[in-house]
C-alpha positions in Angstrom: -4.9 -23.6 -10.5 -5.5 -20.3 -12.2 -6.9 -17.5 -10.1 -7.8 -13.8 -10.6 -7.4 -11.3 -7.8 -9.5 -8.2 -7.9 -7.9 -5.5 -5.8 -8.1 -2.2 -7.6 -6.6 0.3 -5.2 -5.2 2.1 -3.2 -1.5 1.8 -2.6 -1.6 0.7 1.0 -4.4 -1.8 0.3 -2.4 -3.3 -2.6 0.7 -3.7 -0.4 -1.3 -5.4 2.4 -2.4 -8.1 0.0 0.6 -8.2 -2.2 2.8 -9.3 0.7 1.1 -12.7 0.7 2.0 -13.6 -3.0 5.4 -15.2 -2.2 3.7 -17.5 0.4 0.9 -18.4 -2.0 3.4 -19.5 -4.6 5.5 -21.5 -2.1 2.3 -23.3 -0.8 0.9 -23.8 -4.3 3.8 -24.0 -6.8 1.5 -24.5 -9.8 -0.6 -21.4 -9.0 -1.1 -18.9 -11.8 -2.0 -15.4 -10.6 -3.7 -12.7 -12.6 -4.2 -9.4 -10.7 -6.9 -6.9 -11.9 -5.9 -3.4 -10.7 -6.7 0.2 -11.6 -4.1 1.5 -14.0 -3.1 4.3 -11.7 -1.6 1.9 -9.3 -0.5 -0.8 -11.7 3.2 0.4 -11.6 3.3 -0.7 -7.9 2.7 -4.3 -8.9 4.8 -4.2 -12.1 8.1 -6.2 -11.9 6.7 -8.5 -9.3 8.0 -12.1 -9.9 4.8 -13.5 -8.3 2.2 -12.0 -10.6 1.9 -14.0 -13.9 -0.5 -11.5 -15.5 -1.2 -8.0 -14.6 -4.5 -6.6 -15.8 -4.8 -2.9 -15.5 -8.1 -1.1 -15.9 -8.6 2.6 -16.7 -11.6 2.5 -14.3 -11.0 5.6 -12.3 -10.2 7.7 -15.3 -13.2 6.5 -17.2 -15.5 7.0 -14.3 -14.3 10.4 -13.6 -14.7 11.5 -17.1 -18.1 9.7 -17.4 -16.8 7.8 -20.4 -19.5 5.3 -20.9 -17.9 3.7 -24.0 -14.7 2.9 -22.2 -16.6 1.4 -19.3 -18.6 -0.8 -21.7 -15.4 -1.9 -23.5 -13.8 -2.7 -20.1 -16.9 -4.9 -19.2 -16.7 -6.8 -22.5 -13.0 -7.2 -22.2 -13.3 -8.7 -18.8 -16.0 -11.1 -20.1 -13.6 -12.4 -22.8 -10.8 -13.4 -20.3 -9.9 -17.0 -19.8 -12.0 -19.0 -17.3 -10.4 -19.0 -13.9 -10.7 -21.6 -11.2 -11.2 -18.9 -8.6 -11.9 -15.2 -8.8 -11.1 -13.4 -5.5 -12.5 -10.0 -4.8 -10.2 -8.7 -2.0 -11.5 -5.2 -2.1 -15.0 -5.7 -0.6 -16.7 -2.9 -2.6 -19.7 -3.1 -4.8 -17.6 -1.9 -7.8 -15.0 -4.6 -7.2 -17.6 -7.2 -6.8 -19.2 -6.1 -10.2 -15.9 -6.5 -11.8 -15.2 -9.9 -10.3 -18.7 -11.0 -11.5 -17.7 -10.1 -15.1 -14.7 -12.4 -15.2 -15.5 -16.0 -16.2 -14.9 -18.3 -13.3 -15.8 -21.6 -11.7 -16.0 -20.0 -8.3 -16.2 -16.4 -7.1 -15.0 -15.6 -3.5 -15.1 -12.5 -1.3 -15.9 -11.2 2.1 -19.5 -12.1 3.1 -22.2 -9.4 3.6 -21.3 -8.9 7.3 -17.6 -8.6 6.6 -17.2 -6.4 3.6 -17.2 -2.7 3.6 -19.9 -2.6 1.1 -21.9 -5.8 2.0 -24.1 -5.7 -1.2 -21.1 -6.9 -3.2 -21.5 -10.4 -1.5 -24.5 -11.0 -3.8 -22.1 -11.6 -6.7 -20.0 -14.3 -5.0 -20.5 -18.1 -4.8 -18.7 -18.1 -1.4 -18.3 -15.5 1.3 -15.7 -15.4 4.0 -16.7 -14.2 7.4 -14.4 -12.1 9.5 -15.0 -8.9 11.4 -14.4 -5.7 9.5 -12.7 -4.5 12.7 -9.9 -7.2 12.5 -6.4 -6.3 11.4 -6.1 -6.0 7.7 -3.4 -8.6 7.4 -5.6 -11.1 9.4 -8.5 -10.4 7.0 -6.5 -10.9 3.9 -4.9 -14.1 5.3 -8.4 -15.6 6.0 -9.8 -14.6 2.6 -6.9 -16.0 0.7 -6.6 -19.1 2.9 -10.3 -20.1 2.7 -10.6 -19.4 -1.0 -7.6 -21.4 -1.9 -8.0 -24.1 0.7 -4.7 -23.5 2.5 -3.7 -22.4 6.0 -2.1 -18.9 6.1 -1.1 -17.2 9.4 1.1 -14.4 8.2 3.0 -13.2 5.1 6.6 -14.5 4.5 9.6 -13.2 2.6 8.2 -9.7 2.6 11.2 -8.2 0.8 10.6 -10.3 -2.3 7.0 -9.2 -2.8 7.6 -6.1 -4.8 10.1 -5.4 -7.6 11.3 -2.4 -9.5 13.1 -1.9 -12.8 16.8 -1.5 -13.2 16.2 1.8 -15.0 14.3 3.2 -11.9 17.1 2.1 -9.7 19.7 3.8 -11.8 17.6 7.0 -12.0 17.2 7.0 -8.2 20.9 6.3 -7.4 22.1 9.5 -9.0 19.8 11.5 -6.7 21.4 10.2 -3.5 24.7 11.4 -1.9 27.6 9.0 -1.8 28.2 9.1 1.9 28.8 6.7 4.9 25.8 8.4 6.7 22.5 6.5 6.9 19.7 7.7 4.8 16.2 8.7 6.2 13.2 9.4 4.0 10.5 11.6 5.2 7.1 11.0 3.4 5.5 14.3 3.5 2.0 13.5 2.0 -0.9 11.1 2.3 -4.3 10.6 0.6 -6.2 12.4 3.4 -5.2 15.7 5.1 -5.7 14.2 8.5 -3.1 11.6 7.8 -0.3 14.2 7.1 2.2 15.1 9.8 2.6 19.0 9.7 5.5 20.4 7.7 6.6 22.3 10.8 6.7 19.2 12.8 8.7 17.4 9.9 11.1 20.3 10.0 11.8 19.9 13.8 12.2 16.2 13.1 14.7 16.8 10.3 16.8 19.0 12.6 17.0 16.2 15.2 18.4 13.8 12.6 22.2 13.5 12.1 21.5 11.2 9.1 21.0 12.3 5.5 17.4 13.4 5.2 15.5 13.0 2.0 12.1 14.7 1.3 9.5 12.8 -0.7 6.5 14.6 -2.1 3.9 13.9 -4.8 1.3 16.7 -5.2 2.5 19.4 -2.8 6.0 20.6 -3.5 5.5 23.7 -1.2 5.8 21.6 2.0 9.0 19.9 0.7 10.3 23.3 -0.3 9.5 24.8 3.1 11.5 22.2 4.9 14.5 22.4 2.5 14.5 26.2 2.8 14.6 26.1 6.5 17.0 23.2 6.9 19.9 23.3 4.4 20.9 19.7 5.0 17.5 18.3 4.0 17.6 17.0 0.4 14.6 17.8 -1.8 13.9 15.0 -4.2 12.2 15.6 -7.6 8.7 14.1 -8.2 9.0 10.4 -8.6 6.8 7.7 -10.2 5.8 4.5 -8.4 8.6 2.5 -9.9 11.2 5.0 -8.7 9.6 5.2 -5.3 10.0 1.4 -4.9 13.7 1.7 -5.8 14.1 4.7 -3.5 12.7 2.9 -0.5 14.9 -0.1 -1.2 17.9 2.3 -0.7 16.8 4.0 2.5 17.9 3.0 6.0 14.7 4.4 7.5 11.4 5.8 6.4 9.0 8.1 8.4 5.6 9.2 7.5 1.8 9.0 8.0 -0.4 6.1 7.6 0.1 5.9 3.9 1.3 3.8 1.1 5.0 4.5 1.0 5.5 3.9 4.8 3.6 0.6 4.3 5.9 -0.2 1.5 8.9 0.4 3.6 7.5 -2.3 6.0 6.9 -4.6 3.0 10.5 -4.1 1.7 11.9 -4.8 5.2 13.2 -1.2 5.7 13.2 0.4 9.1 10.1 2.6 9.4 8.1 4.7 11.9 4.5 5.2 10.9 2.6 8.1 12.4 -1.2 7.6 13.0 -4.0 10.1 13.5 -7.6 9.0 13.2 -6.9 5.5 11.9 -6.8 2.8 14.6 -3.6 1.0 15.2 -5.5 -2.2 15.9 -6.4 -2.5 12.2 -3.5 -1.0 10.3 -0.3 -0.9 12.3 2.4 -2.9 10.5 5.0 -3.5 13.3 8.1 -5.7 13.3 11.6 -5.9 14.7 12.5 -2.7 12.7 9.1 -1.1 12.4 7.2 1.1 14.9 3.8 2.8 15.0 2.9 6.0 16.9 -0.5 7.4 17.6 -1.4 10.6 19.1 -3.1 10.6 22.5 -6.9 11.3 22.4 -7.3 10.3 18.7 -10.8 9.5 17.5 -11.2 6.4 15.1 -12.3 7.6 11.6 -13.2 11.1 12.7 -12.6 13.2 9.6 -12.1 16.3 11.7 -9.4 14.7 13.8 -6.0 16.2 13.1 -4.4 14.8 16.3 -1.4 13.5 14.3 0.0 16.9 14.8 0.2 16.3 18.5 2.9 13.5 18.1 6.2 15.0 19.3 9.1 15.1 16.8 11.3 14.1 19.8 9.3 10.9 20.4 9.5 10.1 16.6 13.2 10.6 16.8 13.4 8.1 19.6 11.6 5.5 17.6 13.9 6.1 14.7 16.9 5.3 17.0 15.2 2.1 18.1 14.9 0.7 14.6 18.0 2.0 12.8 
């Protein structure tokens, strides 16, 4: 069976779906998987042994620049793809449904109108899967994949194998780390939204509580990382890394701490110890807990309130206690 998965972004959403791929291949050995993704996040899925074809689209770039010619070329290219047995829109947005509708397929699947984030997209599917939008993201993905492929899925298996990285990235990252018997803790300083970011002052307090080697990961805001490094000489400021290097880095860490963002989700997926700090996003939908993974949420946090910065109320001492539980 040949399937195409449409899941364009963002990092955390790709991880929540990608962890199911080893199980799909185990249950359906003849399954061929093509994944359609925005080019900005394609490196996250590169080097995966479970994806037969990765199909990156310059969608965000073309849309942002209003490049109509590129958008039309994308549409024509999608229409020329081979015919798939199933196309599965796992994004639940109107734009992802439109992309799915352009791909030749015997059947198109997605969340039904009552279950998708943007219900109008369901008009483009042959089959819609019903599950409350409030259900945990892993449960939603399991039901969508299970019903569309005619298999029973309860939870992802063999998480560690879901995401790969290049040897070159591993070599580049290794030289950044100290050769030491101490355990290594990665602090993920940024997130896509400001109310998901633990304040740099709190991270500094946490770093001072850690006897392990502390590494500082940043992406767009080097100033926060520099603030911590300048005020805590033992903290190690990393250079800006690409996604391939981030995957390699996470694989070498003993523990990862950060907000509700892609890199902390990646730590869970790669079976590294992690503590994820939540503000205005509900644990019931997004917490990825396991034997070596913990989630903390501030008291009094409001679900999806854009003005809720309660993540700052989480005590560094409480975070440290959770780190000790999982290391």
